[in-house]
C-alpha positions in Angstrom: -124.4 144.7 90.1 -124.3 148.4 91.2 -126.9 151.1 91.7 -126.6 154.9 91.4 -129.1 157.6 92.4 -129.6 161.1 91.0 -132.1 163.4 92.8 -135.0 164.0 90.6 -134.0 161.3 88.1 -134.7 157.6 87.9 -132.6 155.4 90.0 -130.3 153.2 87.8 -129.4 149.6 88.4 -126.9 147.7 86.2 -127.2 144.0 85.8 -124.8 141.5 84.2 -126.4 139.7 81.3 -126.8 135.9 81.5 -123.9 134.1 79.8 -122.3 137.4 78.7 -120.1 139.0 81.4 -119.2 141.8 79.0 -122.8 143.0 78.7 -124.4 145.2 81.3 -128.2 145.6 81.2 -129.7 149.0 82.1 -132.6 148.9 84.6 -134.3 152.2 85.4 -136.5 152.5 88.5 -138.7 154.9 90.3 -140.2 154.5 93.8 -138.1 151.3 94.3 -138.2 151.1 98.1 -137.8 147.4 99.0 -141.2 147.2 100.8 -143.2 148.3 97.7 -144.7 145.7 95.3 -142.6 145.8 92.1 -143.6 146.1 88.4 -141.2 145.3 85.6 -142.0 147.0 82.2 -140.6 145.3 79.0 -140.4 147.3 75.8 -141.2 146.4 72.2 -139.3 146.2 69.0 -138.2 149.8 68.4 -138.0 151.8 71.6 -136.0 151.0 74.7 -137.3 151.3 78.3 -137.3 155.1 77.7 -140.8 154.6 76.3 -142.1 154.1 79.9 -140.3 157.1 81.3 -140.8 160.0 78.9 -140.2 163.2 80.8 -142.9 165.3 79.1 -146.6 166.0 79.4 -147.2 163.7 82.3 -146.8 160.5 80.3 -144.1 158.8 82.3 -145.6 155.4 83.3 -142.8 154.9 85.8 -143.7 158.1 87.6 -147.4 157.2 87.6 -146.7 153.7 88.9 -144.5 155.0 91.7 -147.2 157.5 92.6 -149.7 154.6 92.7 -147.5 152.8 95.3 -145.5 150.5 93.2 -141.7 150.1 92.7 -141.6 150.6 88.9 -138.7 149.3 86.8 -138.1 149.6 83.0 -135.5 147.3 81.4 -133.4 148.0 78.3 -133.0 144.7 76.5 -129.5 144.0 75.0 -128.6 146.4 72.3 -131.4 148.8 73.1 -131.1 152.2 74.9 -128.3 152.1 77.4 -127.7 148.3 77.6 -124.4 147.4 76.0 -121.4 149.8 75.9 -119.8 150.9 72.6 -117.4 148.0 72.5 -120.2 145.4 73.0 -122.3 147.1 70.3 -119.5 147.3 67.9 -119.2 143.5 68.1 -123.0 142.8 68.1 -123.7 145.2 65.3 -120.7 144.3 63.1 -121.1 143.7 59.4 -122.1 140.1 58.8 -123.5 139.6 62.3 -126.8 137.9 62.6 -129.9 139.6 64.1 -129.2 140.9 67.6 -131.5 140.5 70.6 -133.5 137.5 69.5 -136.5 136.3 71.4 -134.6 133.8 73.5 -131.9 136.4 74.3 -134.6 138.9 75.4 -136.2 136.3 77.6 -132.9 135.7 79.3 -132.5 139.4 79.9 -136.1 139.6 81.4 -135.2 136.6 83.6 -132.1 138.5 84.9 -134.2 141.5 85.8 -136.9 139.5 87.4 -134.4 137.6 89.6 -132.8 140.9 90.7 -136.2 142.5 91.5 -137.5 139.4 93.3 -134.5 139.2 95.5 -134.5 142.9 96.2 -138.2 143.0 97.1 -138.6 139.6 98.6 -141.7 138.9 96.5 -142.7 138.1 92.9 -142.9 140.9 90.5 -145.8 142.0 88.2 -144.7 142.0 84.5 -146.0 144.5 81.9 -145.0 143.7 78.3 -145.7 146.0 75.4 -146.1 145.0 71.7 -143.2 142.6 70.9 -142.5 142.7 74.6 -145.9 141.0 75.1 -144.5 138.0 73.3 -141.2 137.8 75.2 -143.0 138.5 78.6 -145.6 135.8 77.8 -143.0 133.3 76.8 -141.1 134.0 80.0 -144.2 133.5 82.2 -145.2 130.4 80.2 -141.7 128.9 80.8 -138.8 129.8 83.1 -140.6 132.5 84.9 -143.8 130.6 85.6 -143.4 130.7 89.4 -141.7 134.1 89.5 -144.4 136.5 88.3 -147.3 137.5 90.4 -149.5 138.9 87.6 -149.1 139.7 83.9 -150.2 142.6 81.7 -149.9 142.3 77.9 -150.3 145.8 76.5 -150.9 146.1 72.8 -150.4 142.3 72.6 -149.3 140.5 69.5 -150.2 136.8 69.2 -150.8 134.9 65.9 -153.0 136.7 63.5 -152.1 137.3 59.9 -151.3 141.0 59.3 -150.9 141.8 55.7 -149.6 145.3 56.2 -146.8 144.1 58.5 -146.0 141.2 56.2 -145.5 143.6 53.3 -143.2 145.7 55.5 -141.1 142.7 56.4 -141.2 140.8 53.1 -138.3 140.2 50.8 -139.2 142.2 47.6 -137.3 139.7 45.5 -138.8 136.6 47.0 -142.6 136.9 47.6 -143.8 135.2 50.7 -140.4 135.2 52.4 -138.9 137.4 55.1 -136.3 139.8 53.8 -132.7 139.0 54.9 -131.8 140.6 58.2 -128.6 142.2 59.3 -127.9 142.7 63.0 -129.7 146.0 63.3 -131.5 148.9 61.6 -131.6 152.6 62.2 -134.6 154.7 63.2 -134.7 158.5 62.6 -137.0 161.1 64.2 -138.9 161.3 60.9 -139.4 157.5 60.9 -140.9 157.8 64.4 -143.2 160.6 63.3 -144.3 158.9 60.1 -145.3 155.6 61.8 -147.1 157.3 64.7 -148.9 159.8 62.5 -150.2 157.0 60.2 -152.3 155.7 63.1 -153.9 159.0 63.9 -157.4 159.5 62.4 -158.4 162.8 60.7 -158.6 165.4 63.4 -156.6 163.2 65.8 -153.6 165.5 66.0 -154.5 166.4 69.5 -154.2 162.8 70.7 -150.5 163.4 71.2 -148.5 166.2 72.7 -145.8 167.2 70.2 -143.3 167.6 73.1 -143.7 163.9 73.8 -142.6 162.9 70.4 -139.7 165.3 70.5 -138.5 164.1 73.8 -138.7 160.5 72.9 -136.7 161.2 69.8 -134.1 163.2 71.7 -133.3 160.6 74.3 -133.4 157.7 71.9 -130.8 159.5 69.7 -128.8 160.5 72.8 -128.5 156.9 74.0 -126.7 155.8 70.9 -123.2 157.3 70.5 -123.3 156.5 66.8 -126.6 158.1 66.0 -125.1 161.3 64.7 -122.5 159.6 62.6 -125.1 159.2 59.9 -127.4 161.7 58.1 -130.1 162.1 59.1 -129.3 161.0 62.6 -130.7 157.5 63.5 -130.4 155.3 66.5 -129.6 151.6 66.2 -132.4 149.0 66.8 -131.6 145.3 67.1 -133.3 143.1 64.4 -133.8 140.0 66.4 -137.4 141.1 67.0 -138.2 140.9 63.3 -137.7 137.1 63.3 -140.5 136.8 65.9 -142.8 139.3 64.3 -142.6 137.6 60.9 -143.9 134.4 62.5 -146.6 136.2 64.5 -147.9 138.2 61.6 -147.9 135.1 59.5 -150.4 133.5 61.9 -147.9 131.2 63.6 -148.0 131.2 67.4 -144.6 131.3 69.1 -145.8 130.3 72.6 -148.6 128.4 74.2 -151.0 130.7 76.1 -152.4 127.7 78.0 -149.2 127.6 80.0 -149.9 131.1 81.5 -151.6 130.5 84.8 -151.1 133.8 86.7 -153.7 136.6 86.7 -153.5 138.3 83.2 -154.8 141.5 81.7 -154.9 142.2 78.0 -155.2 145.8 77.0 -155.1 147.7 73.6 -156.2 151.0 72.1 -159.0 151.0 69.5 -156.9 152.7 66.8 -154.0 150.2 67.0 -153.4 148.4 63.6 -150.6 146.2 65.1 -152.4 144.7 68.0 -155.9 144.0 66.7 -159.1 143.2 68.6 -159.5 139.8 66.9 -155.9 138.8 67.7 -156.3 139.9 71.3 -159.5 138.0 71.8 -158.0 134.9 70.3 -155.2 135.1 72.8 -157.6 135.8 75.6 -159.6 132.6 74.8 -156.5 130.5 74.9 -155.0 131.8 78.2 -154.7 129.1 80.8 -155.5 131.3 83.8 -159.1 131.7 85.1 -158.1 135.2 86.4 -158.1 137.0 83.1 -159.5 140.3 81.7 -159.3 142.3 78.5 -159.8 146.0 78.0 -160.0 148.4 75.1 -159.4 152.1 75.5 -160.8 154.5 72.9 -159.1 157.3 71.1 -155.6 155.9 71.2 -153.0 154.2 69.0 -150.3 151.6 69.5 -148.5 154.3 71.5 -151.3 155.2 73.8 -149.1 155.1 76.9 -147.4 158.3 75.4 -150.6 160.0 74.4 -153.3 162.1 76.1 -155.3 159.0 77.0 -152.3 157.5 78.9 -153.9 158.2 82.3 -156.8 155.8 81.4 -154.3 153.1 80.6 -152.2 153.7 83.7 -155.2 153.7 86.1 -156.7 150.5 84.6 -153.4 148.6 84.8 -152.6 149.8 88.3 -156.1 148.8 89.5 -155.7 145.3 88.1 -152.2 144.9 89.6 -153.4 146.2 93.0 -156.1 143.5 92.9 -153.9 140.7 91.8 -150.4 141.7 93.1 -148.3 139.6 95.3 -148.7 140.0 99.1 -146.6 136.9 100.0 -142.9 137.3 100.6 -140.8 134.8 98.7 -138.6 132.5 100.9 -135.2 133.0 99.2 -133.3 134.2 96.2 -134.7 133.3 92.8 
């Protein structure tokens, strides 16, 4: 694994993916001095780790976490953002290939990043999982990573509540009640991004988001995919493995056992979020195995509150929780 540094930019680490020596995983970092307590951010179903480091309007969570004293890392799971070169993507996204970046594959990638960070800092890391990333992070902590994570934050968590709007989105129109057939990936345009985000804003809520944030997130997401401008309108590839998990979750079927999570855990959502609902979050909260658990709602925000004007409220609440429950004990060897 190699590291490069660019003054004024995030530091980049490249990791070899488990069981796939041809795949390099992209890990961005800010403030990653070895003596600092680390945080690993895990993205959701659509956007890469770029979501946590948007260079506009003060909404970079990596910068905010570094300013709060943490070593902040954001992982691109396989097939997202800058993980996987053109040759790897051509194979993974070939016609006839099954859904790319399934839950188990994502969990392996998280494990590789956690092992790297733990070894580099000599202590367990905190883990922040967003949206679908809440399910992969929780499954990792409940399983292979149980003794490797100091504390867990599930932001906009998804657990096991039936969600009719999402089921309609994912359903096969020719076979009611069944998930539509999935190829390896789908494409997301800038207009797709705007339409989904805007649908969550209430009347008069246009000022919840700075327009430059949306434009910058679209710009870098398209930039990271060399094939994005080979289609009209331009669209970046997004792996479809996530949709297998989401279909189960939104059908009311748990895909992990929260009772196996025994590290300090914070659940946090925004009140205007139709994907991560209050009732689903509280059902998850009640089933967590840890006694050190909290839940929080932040007003005037959507599923994307970390990129909205209320982002500082989210950042400060999460940082305060992690400072209280972070690891201060050095690990005794390589994980």
